[in-house]
N, C-alpha and C positions, 0 to 999 in steps of 0.2 A: 737637776732639771726641775722645772715647774710646769704644771698643766694649768692653763687658763680655761675656765668654763665661763663663756660669755652668753648671757641671756639678754635678748634685746627685741624691741618691737620690729616687726617685719618692715616697717616703713624706712628704717635706717640700714637695711641690709647692704645695699651697694656701698654706702659710706663706710660701714664697718669693715667689709672685705677689703676695700681700698686702703683703709687705715692699717690693717694687718699686713698687707703687702708692702706699704710704705715703711712699716716697722721692720721689715725683713723676715716676717714669718713665712716660712717656705711651704708649710703644709698645715692643713686643718681638716676637721670633720664637722659637717654642718647637718643639723636636724632642722627641717623646715616645718612650719605650721604647728608649733608646740603650743599647748594651752597652759594657763596657770594664772596665779596672782601673787603679788608681793607687796611689801610695805611701800607706800608712797606712789603707787600707780593703780590705775583701774584694772580690774581683772581682764584678761584676754582669753575669752572662752569660745570665740568663734560663733557666738549665737546672736540673735537679734537684740537681746537684752545687753549682753556683754560682747560687743563685736571686737574684732581684731585678733591677731595671732602673733606669737613670738617665734623667733628662731633661736637656736642654740649652736654655738661654735665651741669646739674643743681644740686646743692647740698646745703642743708641748714645746717649750722654749728653754734655751740654756739660761742658767742663772745670771750670767753677765749681761744678757739682753733684756732681762725682765724690767729694769727701771725705765729704759727707753720706751718699751712697748706700753707699759702702764701709763706713762706720761702722755703718750699719744691717745690712749683710750680715755683718759681723763679729759683731754681736750675735746674729743668727740662727744663725750657725755655733756660737757659744758655747751657745745654747739647745739645739742638736741636734748634740752632738759625734759621734754615730754617723751623721749625715745625709750624710756624704761631700760636703759643699759645698765646691767649689773654684772660685774666681773668677780669671779671667785678664783683664788690662786691656791693650788694644791701642790704638795710635795710629790714628786715622782721618784720612787725608789729605783725603778729599773724598767726597761722596755724589753720585750721578747719578740 
């Protein structure tokens, strides 16, 4: 199994959730209004100087579904080049 950690600009929230559902992701956890900065995007710090906020979604998926899901996420990233969409893929050893 793999865990996807997806950090993205709040402005693409609806599109991202719809993409996950389209990909067959049946469950996820979302953290709203997270703050931070990364390479290639402006900081999202929720202030008047650095406005904007991110959201973070975590979802565990089966290995055989990973390629299809990441393909859809790449497509979403291409559609929203300023959306700051960054996906991290981690190995899941077990769930309890």
